VOGU-728902 format. One line per 3 residues: number of its first residue (from 1); their letters; for each residue x, y, z of N, C-alpha, C. Coordinates in steps of 0.05 Angstrom, whole numbers, plus 5000, padded with zeros to 4 digits. Layout:
<atoms>
NUM> a> X/Y/Z/X/Y/Z/X/Y/Z; ... $
</atoms>
This chain:
<atoms>
1> xxx> 5017/4976/5000/5000/5000/5000/5018/5025/5000; 5012/5045/4984/5028/5069/4983/5029/5082/5010; 5051/5094/5016/5055/5107/5042/5035/5130/5045 $
4> xxx> 5024/5134/5069/5006/5157/5074/5021/5183/5072; 5047/5182/5072/5062/5208/5070/5067/5216/5042; 5057/5199/5023/5060/5207/4995/5044/5232/4989 $
7> xxx> 5058/5252/4979/5045/5278/4974/5044/5285/4945; 5060/5272/4928/5061/5280/4900/5072/5258/4883; 5066/5259/4857/5077/5240/4838/5080/5254/4811 $
10> xxx> 5101/5249/4797/5104/5260/4770/5097/5238/4751; 5075/5240/4737/5066/5221/4717/5067/5233/4690; 5078/5220/4669/5078/5232/4642/5050/5240/4634 $
13> xxx> 5048/5265/4624/5023/5274/4614/5007/5291/4634; 5014/5288/4660/5000/5305/4679/5013/5333/4679; 4997/5353/4686/5006/5380/4686/5018/5386/4714 $
16> xxx> 5044/5390/4715/5058/5394/4740/5056/5422/4749; 5046/5426/4773/5042/5453/4784/5069/5465/4791; 5072/5490/4790/5097/5504/4797/5102/5501/4827 $
19> xxx> 5127/5502/4834/5134/5499/4863/5125/5524/4878; 5112/5518/4900/5102/5540/4917/5123/5550/4935; 5119/5572/4947/5138/5583/4966/5143/5563/4989 $
22> xxx> 5167/5562/5000/5174/5542/5020/5156/5546/5045; 5151/5571/5052/5135/5575/5076/5106/5565/5072; 5095/5569/5048/5068/5559/5043/5067/5529/5044 $
25> xxx> 5087/5517/5033/5088/5487/5033/5090/5477/5062; 5106/5491/5078/5109/5482/5106/5082/5485/5121; 5068/5507/5116/5042/5511/5129/5023/5489/5121 $
28> xxx> 5023/5482/5095/5005/5462/5085/5011/5435/5098; 5037/5428/5099/5044/5403/5111/5037/5401/5140; 5041/5423/5154/5034/5423/5183/5004/5419/5187 $
31> xxx> 4988/5432/5169/4959/5429/5172/4950/5401/5167; 4964/5386/5150/4956/5359/5143/4971/5338/5158; 4988/5345/5177/5004/5325/5192/4986/5306/5207 $
34> xxx> 4966/5316/5220/4949/5299/5237/4935/5277/5221; 4921/5283/5198/4908/5262/5183/4927/5241/5173; 4952/5250/5166/4971/5231/5155/4980/5210/5175 $
37> xxx> 4978/5216/5201/4985/5197/5222/4964/5176/5225; 4940/5182/5218/4918/5164/5225/4905/5150/5201; 4912/5156/5177/4900/5142/5154/4921/5139/5131 $
40> xxx> 4912/5126/5110/4930/5120/5088/4920/5132/5062; 4904/5153/5063/4896/5167/5039/4920/5181/5027; 4918/5189/5002/4940/5202/4988/4936/5232/4991 $
43> xxx> 4948/5244/5011/4944/5272/5017/4962/5289/4999; 4951/5311/4989/4966/5328/4971/4962/5357/4980; 4981/5374/4972/4979/5403/4980/4978/5420/4955 $
46> xxx> 4971/5408/4933/4969/5424/4908/4939/5427/4901; 4934/5447/4884/4907/5452/4874/4900/5429/4855; 4874/5423/4853/4865/5402/4835/4873/5410/4806 $
49> xxx> 4879/5390/4789/4891/5396/4763/4873/5407/4742; 4847/5406/4745/4829/5411/4722/4827/5441/4715; 4828/5458/4735/4827/5487/4729/4851/5495/4713 $
52> xxx> 4875/5485/4721/4899/5493/4708/4899/5482/4679; 4891/5457/4675/4890/5446/4648/4869/5460/4631; 4846/5467/4643/4825/5481/4628/4836/5507/4617 $
55> xxx> 4850/5522/4633/4862/5547/4625/4882/5543/4602; 4898/5522/4605/4918/5517/4584/4905/5509/4558; 4884/5493/4560/4870/5485/4535/4857/5508/4521 $
58> xxx> 4844/5525/4537/4831/5549/4525/4851/5567/4512; 4875/5569/4524/4896/5586/4513/4906/5574/4486; 4908/5547/4486/4918/5534/4462/4897/5531/4440 $
61> xxx> 4872/5527/4449/4850/5523/4430/4826/5540/4438; 4826/5565/4433/4804/5583/4441/4777/5573/4430; 4777/5559/4408/4752/5550/4396/4737/5529/4413 $
64> xxx> 4751/5519/4434/4739/5498/4451/4714/5508/4465; 4712/5534/4470/4689/5545/4484/4663/5543/4468; 4666/5539/4441/4643/5536/4424/4629/5509/4428 $
67> xxx> 4643/5491/4442/4631/5465/4447/4612/5465/4471; 4612/5486/4486/4595/5488/4511/4566/5492/4504; 4549/5483/4522/4520/5488/4520/4504/5463/4518 $
70> xxx> 4478/5465/4522/4460/5442/4523/4461/5425/4497; 4455/5399/4501/4453/5380/4479/4423/5372/4476; 4409/5380/4455/4381/5374/4452/4374/5344/4452 $
73> xxx> 4393/5328/4443/4388/5299/4441/4383/5286/4468; 4394/5298/4489/4392/5286/4516/4363/5282/4525; 4346/5302/4521/4319/5300/4531/4304/5277/4516 $
76> xxx> 4310/5272/4491/4296/5251/4476/4306/5223/4486; 4331/5221/4491/4342/5196/4501/4330/5189/4529; 4329/5210/4545/4317/5206/4572/4288/5196/4570 $
79> xxx> 4273/5209/4553/4245/5201/4549/4243/5172/4540; 4260/5164/4521/4260/5136/4511/4267/5116/4533; 4287/5122/4549/4296/5103/4570/4275/5101/4592 $
82> xxx> 4263/5124/4599/4241/5123/4619/4218/5106/4609; 4210/5110/4584/4188/5094/4572/4196/5065/4571; 4221/5059/4564/4230/5031/4564/4228/5018/4591 $
85> xxx> 4236/5031/4612/4235/5020/4639/4207/5016/4649; 4190/5036/4643/4162/5033/4652/4148/5010/4637; 4155/5007/4611/4144/4985/4595/4153/4958/4606 $
88> xxx> 4179/4955/4612/4189/4930/4624/4177/4924/4651; 4173/4945/4667/4161/4941/4693/4132/4930/4690; 4118/4942/4671/4090/4933/4666/4089/4905/4656 $
91> xxx> 4107/4898/4637/4107/4871/4625/4115/4850/4645; 4129/4857/4666/4138/4838/4686/4119/4837/4710; 4097/4850/4708/4079/4852/4731/4069/4826/4742 $
94> xxx> 4067/4806/4725/4058/4779/4733/4080/4758/4734; 4105/4767/4732/4128/4749/4732/4139/4748/4761; 4145/4724/4770/4156/4720/4797/4182/4735/4800 $
97> xxx> 4184/4748/4823/4208/4763/4829/4232/4745/4831; 4228/4720/4839/4250/4701/4843/4254/4683/4819; 4248/4693/4795/4251/4677/4771/4274/4688/4754 $
100> xxx> 4286/4671/4737/4308/4680/4720/4299/4701/4700; 4276/4700/4688/4268/4721/4669/4267/4748/4683; 4257/4749/4708/4255/4774/4722/4283/4785/4728 $
103> xxx> 4301/4767/4739/4328/4776/4747/4344/4785/4722; 4343/4768/4701/4360/4774/4678/4351/4800/4664; 4324/4804/4663/4314/4829/4651/4323/4853/4668 $
106> xxx> 4322/4849/4694/4330/4871/4712/4360/4877/4709; 4376/4855/4705/4405/4859/4704/4414/4870/4677; 4404/4857/4655/4414/4864/4629/4401/4890/4618 $
109> xxx> 4374/4891/4621/4360/4915/4611/4357/4936/4632; 4346/4928/4655/4340/4948/4676/4364/4962/4688; 4384/4947/4695/4408/4959/4708/4422/4977/4688 $
112> xxx> 4424/4969/4663/4437/4985/4643/4421/5011/4638; 4394/5008/4637/4377/5031/4632/4378/5051/4656; 4378/5040/4680/4378/5058/4703/4405/5071/4708 $
115> xxx> 4427/5056/4701/4453/5069/4701/4454/5092/4681; 4441/5087/4658/4439/5108/4638/4424/5132/4649; 4403/5127/4665/4388/5149/4677/4404/5163/4699 $
118> xxx> 4419/5147/4715/4437/5160/4734/4454/5181/4721; 4465/5173/4698/4484/5191/4684/4471/5212/4668; 4445/5207/4661/4429/5229/4649/4425/5251/4670 $
121> xxx> 4419/5243/4694/4415/5262/4716/4441/5277/4722; 4463/5262/4720/4490/5275/4723/4493/5296/4701; 4486/5289/4677/4489/5308/4654/4470/5332/4659 $
124> xxx> 4446/5327/4667/4426/5348/4671/4434/5366/4694; 4449/5355/4714/4457/5372/4737/4476/5394/4728; 4488/5391/4705/4505/5412/4694/4490/5430/4674 $
127> xxx> 4464/5429/4675/4447/5446/4657/4452/5440/4628; 4454/5414/4621/4461/5407/4593/4439/5393/4578; 4414/5395/4588/4392/5385/4572/4375/5409/4561 $
130> xxx> 4372/5430/4578/4357/5453/4570/4374/5478/4576; 4367/5501/4564/4381/5526/4571/4370/5537/4597; 4346/5530/4604/4334/5540/4629/4342/5523/4652 $
133> xxx> 4354/5535/4673/4361/5519/4697/4337/5505/4709; 4314/5519/4709/4289/5506/4720/4281/5482/4704; 4283/5485/4677/4276/5462/4660/4294/5438/4666 $
136> xxx> 4319/5443/4671/4337/5421/4678/4329/5408/4704; 4322/5424/4724/4315/5412/4750/4290/5395/4747; 4270/5404/4732/4246/5389/4730/4250/5364/4713 $
139> xxx> 4266/5366/4692/4271/5342/4676/4287/5321/4691; 4305/5330/4708/4319/5311/4725/4300/5295/4742; 4279/5308/4752/4259/5294/4768/4245/5274/4751 $
142> xxx> 4239/5281/4726/4226/5261/4708/4245/5238/4703; 4270/5243/4698/4290/5221/4693/4293/5204/4718; 4287/5214/4741/4290/5200/4766/4268/5179/4770 $
145> xxx> 4245/5182/4756/4222/5165/4762/4227/5135/4761; 4240/5124/4741/4244/5095/4740/4265/5085/4760; 4279/5103/4773/4300/5095/4793/4286/5086/4818 $
148> xxx> 4263/5096/4824/4247/5087/4847/4250/5102/4872; 4273/5115/4876/4278/5131/4900/4286/5159/4892; 4275/5179/4905/4280/5207/4897/4309/5216/4905 $
151> xxx> 4325/5224/4886/4352/5232/4893/4362/5255/4875; 4349/5260/4853/4360/5279/4833/4365/5307/4845; 4346/5316/4862/4349/5343/4873/4373/5345/4892 $
154> xxx> 4377/5324/4908/4400/5324/4927/4426/5319/4912; 4425/5303/4891/4450/5296/4877/4464/5321/4866; 4448/5340/4855/4460/5363/4841/4479/5379/4859 $
157> xxx> 4470/5389/4883/4489/5405/4899/4513/5388/4909; 4508/5363/4916/4531/5346/4924/4551/5342/4901; 4540/5338/4877/4558/5333/4854/4573/5358/4846 $
160> xxx> 4560/5381/4847/4573/5406/4839/4595/5413/4860; 4590/5406/4885/4611/5409/4905/4634/5391/4900; 4629/5367/4890/4650/5349/4882/4668/5362/4861 $
163> xxx> 4656/5375/4842/4671/5389/4821/4686/5413/4833; 4672/5429/4849/4684/5453/4859/4706/5447/4880; 4703/5426/4895/4721/5420/4917/4731/5391/4915 $
166> xxx> 4742/5384/4891/4752/5357/4886/4773/5349/4907; 4767/5327/4921/4786/5316/4940/4787/5330/4967; 4771/5351/4971/4772/5366/4996/4758/5350/5018 $
169> xxx> 4772/5343/5038/4761/5327/5060/4739/5342/5074; 4716/5329/5076/4693/5341/5089/4674/5356/5070; 4682/5358/5045/4665/5372/5025/4659/5353/5002 $
172> xxx> 4679/5339/4992/4675/5321/4969/4664/5295/4979; 4638/5291/4975/4625/5266/4986/4629/5242/4968; 4644/5245/4946/4652/5222/4930/4675/5207/4943 $
175> xxx> 4688/5220/4962/4710/5208/4976/4700/5188/4997; 4712/5164/4998/4704/5146/5020/4714/5157/5047; 4700/5151/5068/4709/5159/5094/4730/5140/5104 $
178> xxx> 4745/5149/5124/4766/5133/5136/4754/5107/5148; 4730/5110/5159/4716/5086/5170/4711/5065/5149; 4701/5073/5126/4697/5055/5104/4723/5042/5095 $
181> xxx> 4744/5058/5092/4769/5048/5082/4782/5028/5102; 4779/5034/5128/4791/5016/5148/4776/4989/5149; 4750/4989/5150/4735/4964/5154/4733/4948/5128 $
184> xxx> 4736/4961/5105/4733/4946/5080/4760/4942/5066; 4781/4942/5081/4808/4939/5070/4816/4910/5068; 4801/4895/5053/4806/4866/5048/4792/4858/5022 $
187> xxx> 4799/4835/5012/4785/4825/4988/4755/4823/4993; 4747/4812/5016/4719/4810/5022/4706/4837/5025; 4720/4855/5039/4710/4882/5043/4706/4898/5018 $
190> xxx> 4726/4895/5000/4723/4910/4974/4702/4897/4956; 4699/4871/4958/4677/4858/4943/4650/4866/4954; 4649/4869/4980/4624/4879/4993/4618/4907/4983 $
193> xxx> 4639/4924/4983/4635/4952/4974/4625/4953/4945; 4638/4937/4928/4630/4937/4899/4601/4927/4896; 4593/4908/4912/4566/4897/4910/4545/4917/4919 $
196> xxx> 4551/4932/4940/4532/4950/4952/4540/4979/4950; 4556/4986/4930/4566/5013/4928/4545/5034/4924; 4522/5026/4911/4501/5045/4907/4490/5055/4934 $
199> xxx> 4490/5037/4954/4481/5045/4981/4501/5064/4994; 4527/5058/4991/4547/5075/5002/4545/5103/4990; 4541/5105/4964/4540/5131/4950/4514/5146/4958 $
202> xxx> 4493/5131/4965/4468/5144/4973/4469/5154/5002; 4482/5139/5020/4482/5146/5048/4504/5164/5056; 4528/5160/5044/4552/5175/5052/4549/5205/5052 $
205> xxx> 4537/5217/5031/4535/5247/5031/4521/5258/5055; 4500/5244/5064/4485/5254/5087/4501/5251/5113; 4520/5233/5113/4537/5230/5137/4560/5251/5137 $
208> xxx> 4567/5261/5114/4589/5281/5112/4578/5308/5119; 4557/5317/5105/4543/5342/5113/4515/5341/5101; 4497/5354/5113/4469/5353/5105/4461/5378/5090 $
211> xxx> 4443/5374/5071/4433/5397/5055/4406/5406/5067; 4400/5432/5064/4374/5441/5072/4352/5430/5053; 4329/5426/5064/4307/5416/5047/4294/5439/5033 $
214> xxx> 4295/5439/5006/4284/5461/4991/4259/5452/4976; 4246/5470/4961/4222/5464/4946/4228/5443/4925; 4251/5444/4912/4257/5425/4891/4261/5397/4903 $
217> xxx> 4271/5395/4928/4274/5370/4941/4246/5358/4947; 4228/5375/4957/4201/5367/4963/4186/5358/4938; 4190/5372/4916/4177/5365/4891/4188/5338/4881 $
220> xxx> 4214/5334/4884/4226/5308/4876/4214/5285/4892; 4210/5289/4918/4198/5268/4935/4169/5263/4928; 4154/5284/4925/4126/5281/4919/4122/5268/4892 $
223> xxx> 4137/5276/4872/4134/5264/4846/4141/5235/4846; 4162/5227/4861/4170/5199/4862/4150/5182/4876; 4141/5192/4899/4121/5176/4914/4095/5173/4898 $
226> xxx> 4087/5194/4884/4063/5193/4868/4067/5173/4845; 4089/5174/4832/4095/5155/4810/4095/5126/4820; 4108/5121/4842/4109/5094/4853/4081/5084/4860 $
229> xxx> 4065/5102/4872/4038/5094/4880/4020/5088/4855; 4023/5104/4835/4007/5100/4810/4016/5074/4797; 4042/5069/4795/4052/5045/4783/4043/5020/4799 $
232> xxx> 4044/5022/4825/4035/5000/4842/4005/4995/4838; 3990/5016/4835/3961/5013/4831/3954/5000/4804; 3969/5007/4784/3963/4998/4757/3976/4971/4750 $
235> xxx> 4000/4966/4762/4015/4942/4753/4024/4925/4776; 4020/4933/4801/4026/4916/4824/4054/4920/4834; 4060/4905/4856/4085/4907/4869/4109/4898/4853 $
238> xxx> 4105/4878/4836/4128/4868/4820/4139/4889/4801; 4122/4906/4791/4131/4928/4773/4149/4947/4789; 4141/4955/4813/4157/4972/4829/4183/4958/4837 $
241> xxx> 4181/4933/4844/4205/4918/4852/4225/4916/4829; 4215/4913/4805/4233/4912/4782/4250/4938/4780; 4237/4960/4783/4252/4986/4781/4273/4988/4804 $
244> xxx> 4265/4981/4828/4284/4982/4851/4307/4963/4848; 4301/4938/4838/4322/4919/4834/4341/4929/4811; 4330/4941/4791/4346/4952/4769/4365/4972/4780 $
247> xxx> 4356/4990/4798/4373/5011/4809/4395/4999/4826; 4388/4978/4842/4408/4965/4859/4430/4952/4841; 4422/4937/4821/4441/4923/4804/4457/4943/4788 $
250> xxx> 4446/4966/4781/4461/4986/4766/4485/4996/4781; 4483/4996/4808/4505/5005/4824/4519/4982/4839; 4517/4958/4828/4529/4935/4840/4550/4923/4822 $
253> xxx> 4551/4896/4820/4571/4883/4803/4560/4882/4774; 4560/4905/4762/4551/4909/4734/4573/4923/4719; 4577/4915/4694/4599/4927/4678/4599/4958/4679 $
256> xxx> 4575/4970/4675/4574/4999/4674/4580/5012/4701; 4577/4997/4723/4582/5008/4750/4612/5011/4755; 4629/5000/4737/4657/5004/4740/4666/5033/4739 $
259> xxx> 4649/5050/4728/4657/5078/4725/4659/5092/4753; 4643/5083/4772/4644/5094/4799/4672/5093/4811; 4685/5070/4806/4712/5066/4817/4733/5077/4799 $
262> xxx> 4729/5074/4773/4750/5081/4753/4756/5111/4753; 4736/5128/4760/4739/5156/4756/4760/5170/4773; 4763/5161/4799/4780/5176/4817/4798/5159/4835 $
265> xxx> 4795/5133/4835/4813/5116/4851/4840/5114/4836; 4861/5116/4852/4888/5115/4840/4898/5086/4838; 4900/5076/4814/4909/5049/4809/4939/5048/4802 $
268> xxx> 4951/5072/4797/4979/5073/4790/4996/5064/4814; 5017/5048/4808/5036/5041/4829/5055/5065/4833; 5055/5076/4857/5070/5101/4862/5099/5095/4867 $
271> xxx> 5117/5108/4853/5146/5104/4857/5155/5115/4884; 5179/5107/4893/5189/5116/4918/5191/5147/4919; 5198/5159/4896/5201/5188/4895/5175/5202/4903 $
274> xxx> 5152/5189/4899/5127/5201/4906/5123/5206/4936; 5140/5192/4952/5137/5194/4981/5154/5217/4992; 5167/5232/4976/5183/5254/4985/5164/5278/4991 $
277> xxx> 5161/5285/5016/5142/5307/5023/5151/5334/5014; 5176/5337/5004/5185/5363/4994/5175/5368/4966; 5165/5347/4952/5155/5351/4925/5128/5364/4925 $
280> xxx> 5122/5380/4906/5096/5394/4905/5083/5390/4877; 5087/5367/4865/5074/5361/4840/5048/5346/4846; 5027/5351/4831/5001/5339/4838/5000/5310/4831 $
283> xxx> 4986/5295/4848/4979/5267/4843/4959/5265/4821; 4960/5245/4804/4938/5240/4785/4913/5232/4801; 4891/5244/4796/4868/5237/4813/4842/5234/4797 $
286> xxx> 4843/5238/4771/4820/5233/4754/4829/5217/4730; 4813/5197/4723/4822/5178/4702/4799/5173/4682; 4806/5175/4657/4786/5170/4636/4786/5141/4627 $
289> xxx> 4765/5134/4613/4761/5107/4601/4750/5112/4573; 4762/5099/4553/4756/5104/4526/4744/5080/4511; 4730/5063/4527/4719/5039/4515/4690/5041/4506 $
292> xxx> 4678/5019/4496/4652/5019/4483/4629/5025/4502; 4632/5021/4529/4610/5025/4547/4603/5055/4550; 4620/5072/4539/4613/5101/4539/4588/5106/4523 $
295> xxx> 4582/5089/4504/4559/5092/4487/4533/5089/4503; 4534/5075/4526/4511/5071/4542/4509/5090/4566; 4530/5106/4570/4533/5121/4595/4540/5150/4591 $
298> xxx> 4530/5162/4570/4534/5191/4565/4563/5199/4565; 4581/5181/4555/4609/5186/4554/4622/5195/4580; 4611/5184/4602/4622/5191/4628/4650/5181/4631 $
301> xxx> 4658/5162/4615/4685/5152/4616/4706/5173/4609; 4698/5193/4593/4716/5215/4587/4716/5234/4611; 4727/5225/4633/4723/5239/4658/4742/5261/4662 $
304> xxx> 4767/5259/4653/4785/5282/4654/4773/5304/4638; 4763/5297/4614/4752/5317/4596/4727/5331/4610; 4711/5314/4623/4687/5326/4636/4695/5344/4659 $
307> xxx> 4714/5336/4675/4722/5354/4697/4736/5379/4688; 4750/5377/4665/4762/5401/4654/4741/5421/4644; 4720/5410/4632/4699/5427/4620/4672/5416/4626 $
310> xxx> 4661/5422/4651/4635/5411/4658/4612/5422/4641; 4617/5444/4626/4596/5456/4610/4595/5445/4581; 4612/5426/4575/4611/5412/4549/4595/5387/4552 $
313> xxx> 4574/5383/4536/4557/5359/4539/4570/5334/4529; 4557/5312/4535/4569/5286/4529/4575/5281/4499; 4558/5292/4481/4562/5287/4453/4587/5301/4442 $
316> xxx> 4597/5322/4456/4619/5337/4447/4645/5332/4462; 4644/5315/4482/4669/5308/4497/4689/5294/4479; 4681/5276/4461/4700/5264/4443/4713/5285/4424 $
319> xxx> 4697/5305/4417/4708/5327/4401/4729/5343/4416; 4723/5348/4442/4743/5361/4459/4769/5345/4461; 4765/5318/4464/4789/5301/4467/4806/5302/4442 $
322> xxx> 4794/5302/4419/4809/5303/4394/4821/5331/4389; 4806/5351/4397/4816/5379/4393/4840/5384/4410; 4840/5374/4435/4862/5380/4454/4877/5354/4461 $
325> xxx> 4881/5337/4441/4892/5311/4445/4919/5311/4459; 4935/5332/4453/4961/5333/4466/4960/5336/4496; 4937/5344/4506/4934/5347/4535/4924/5321/4548 $
328> xxx> 4913/5303/4532/4900/5279/4543/4914/5252/4536; 4928/5251/4514/4937/5226/4503/4957/5211/4522; 4972/5226/4538/4991/5213/4556/4982/5210/4585 $
331> xxx> 4957/5219/4591/4947/5215/4618/4941/5186/4623; 4945/5176/4648/4938/5149/4654/4908/5146/4651; 4899/5123/4640/4870/5119/4635/4864/5089/4637 $
334> xxx> 4839/5082/4637/4830/5055/4639/4820/5045/4611; 4823/5019/4607/4814/5007/4582/4790/4989/4586; 4783/4982/4611/4760/4964/4616/4749/4970/4644 $
337> xxx> 4723/4976/4645/4710/4979/4671/4707/4953/4686; 4703/4931/4671/4701/4905/4684/4728/4898/4697; 4750/4903/4684/4776/4898/4696/4781/4916/4719 $
340> xxx> 4771/4940/4718/4774/4959/4741/4762/4947/4766; 4738/4936/4764/4725/4923/4787/4741/4899/4796; 4750/4882/4777/4766/4859/4784/4792/4867/4799 $
343> xxx> 4806/4886/4788/4831/4894/4800/4827/4907/4827; 4806/4923/4829/4800/4937/4855/4795/4916/4877; 4781/4894/4871/4776/4874/4891/4800/4858/4897 $
346> xxx> 4816/4849/4878/4837/4829/4882/4865/4840/4886; 4870/4864/4876/4897/4876/4880/4900/4887/4908; 4919/4876/4922/4924/4884/4950/4933/4913/4953 $
349> xxx> 4944/4924/4931/4954/4951/4933/4934/4972/4924; 4910/4963/4918/4888/4981/4909/4865/4977/4928; 4853/4999/4937/4830/4997/4955/4819/5025/4960 $
352> xxx> 4802/5026/4981/4789/5051/4987/4807/5073/4997; 4831/5065/5007/4851/5085/5015/4862/5100/4991; 4860/5089/4967/4873/5100/4943/4858/5123/4931 $
355> xxx> 4853/5143/4947/4840/5168/4937/4857/5192/4946; 4859/5211/4928/4873/5236/4934/4856/5254/4951; 4867/5264/4973/4852/5282/4991/4867/5308/4996 $
358> xxx> 4852/5329/5001/4863/5354/5009/4851/5362/5035; 4867/5375/5052/4858/5385/5077/4849/5414/5075; 4826/5421/5084/4817/5449/5082/4837/5468/5093 $
361> xxx> 4849/5461/5116/4867/5479/5129/4893/5482/5115; 4899/5464/5095/4924/5466/5080/4920/5483/5056; 4914/5471/5034/4908/5486/5009/4878/5485/5005 $
364> xxx> 4864/5506/5015/4835/5506/5015/4825/5508/4986; 4814/5487/4975/4805/5486/4947/4775/5487/4947; 4764/5509/4938/4736/5511/4933/4719/5520/4957 $
367> xxx> 4725/5511/4981/4707/5517/5003/4708/5547/5009; 4684/5558/5012/4682/5586/5020/4685/5606/4997; 4688/5596/4973/4692/5613/4949/4666/5614/4933 $
370> xxx> 4664/5634/4917/4640/5636/4899/4643/5617/4876; 4623/5601/4870/4624/5582/4848/4622/5597/4822; 4640/5589/4804/4640/5601/4777/4628/5582/4757 $
373> xxx> 4618/5594/4736/4604/5578/4716/4621/5556/4704; 4647/5561/4699/4663/5541/4686/4669/5518/4705; 4662/5520/4730/4665/5498/4749/4639/5483/4755 $
376> xxx> 4618/5492/4741/4592/5480/4747/4579/5468/4722; 4574/5484/4702/4561/5475/4678/4550/5498/4661; 4535/5492/4642/4525/5512/4623/4504/5529/4636 $
379> xxx> 4504/5555/4629/4483/5574/4637/4478/5576/4667; 4498/5569/4682/4494/5570/4711/4488/5599/4721; 4502/5618/4708/4497/5646/4716/4486/5662/4692 $
382> xxx> 4478/5648/4671/4468/5661/4647/4488/5681/4636; 4513/5674/4638/4534/5691/4627/4550/5675/4607; 4575/5683/4603/4592/5669/4583/4597/5640/4590 $
385> xxx> 4606/5625/4570/4609/5597/4573/4636/5589/4586; 4639/5563/4589/4661/5551/4604/4688/5559/4594; 4706/5563/4613/4735/5565/4607/4745/5592/4599 $
388> xx> 4728/5612/4597/4737/5638/4587/4745/5657/4609; 4741/5649/4634/4748/5666/4657/4775/5659/4668 $
</atoms>
């Protein structure tokens, strides 16, 4: 397992931050000394790499900003997948829950469809389905219906905080807690995590910090409860159970669920030089995947590209990659989400500790600052598009 004192690594293709003043580095290290004694996360004192790379790409390719803005195709795909799931639920209304046809339909069709809807909501959270922010909020609630549990309204602020405060301990709820990493630090524990990761991702944010209940949250809850009740009335409990099982399997041992782990867990074997606390080069902390499953998941595999430009929709991320290929071609990336799950479970050097973290008291990234449009998505402030500030 990499040393908890590892603060930096130089990987070909990553953008190396300039050396900070010695006094600032010392302050940062002192602020993070306590966590490093008690856990094995990869603590760093540098700013997250996406803002720096975004600025460099815009400087080299000013035309990249023309890729920003909503993608009209998204709303039609969402409608199709919602209709598909409701149809499957209705057709299985008289099929035994404990039968192979029920399970296989839920795993092959349902889990894939609901994972697609998870990522549609992710896309919509960046205002990339409609130009109107309100239209995006409402359509996210519609996309949420076949998932069975209301979460789209809460997902958005948690996810935008993940972008704004990537790796910041206590703010980025995508980070596993030390308690999770300690108790699940075994083959069995990691297999358990992969099997039930959808539950971890649902519960963890509320344990890190709680959001105020707003009108959009209430509307999300009311709409979901109403939809479930109507479906139960018209098609029975098996129809509702199909949607819930689909959601569970979508975040379990399913090929498309590999993206949850692939995006930010560090699989690179860190060299000894990475353990030198005097270095101030950033650790690689976001990883892309360029395989065929992107076709089913709104190109979420192009994750470095997405974090660099959250206002560019899924259909144009490949264009971004080709346009700025010199910035992406040498970055470490994954070739298979299935292998990601396999390696995560069986590789003793990979686990929940393998996440890059920042301490608020060290290099405060994001917390307490005004959110800018280029860190959120399209039309967030109804001003200019991503990357030009």
